[in-house]
Residue, then its C-alpha position, 0 to 999 in steps of 0.5 A: x110921799x105918803x106916810x104909808x109909803x115911808x113906813x113901807x120903805x123903812x120895813x123894806x130897809x130893815x128886811x134888806x139889812x137882815x138879809x145882808x146880816x145873814x149873808x155876812x154870817x153876822x149875829x143880831x148882837x154883833x150887828x148891834x154892837x158894831x152899829x150902836x156901840x154907845x147904846x145900853x143894849x145894842x142888840x135890842x135896839x136892832x131888834x126893836x127896829x124890826x119887831x112889833x112892840x108898844x101899844x100899837x104893835x109896831x117896830x120903831x121907825x128907822x132913822x137915816x142915821x141908824x140905817x147908815x150905821x148898820x150899813x157901814x157895820x156890814x161893810x156896805x155903802x148906805x146910799x147904794x143900799x138905799x137905792x136897791x131898796x127904793x127900786x123895790x118899793x111900790x110907791 
């Protein structure tokens, strides 16, 4: 799979996480605290995964473990949610 397609799937994954978070009525801060309880600033970690930052102005890359942690914090099965995203990706 080309790098551009991987980045596209990662961005779709974060958009999907945001939609699920909003459906649950959960704040970004609450998602961060539930997903990354050991992080110094959990809300900022979630924000950095979807918002532009750094010299290139791109979000951080989404690691599989981070994606699973966010899905579990939302009460979702990460594998099922990934299938939804993968099905929507244009590869």
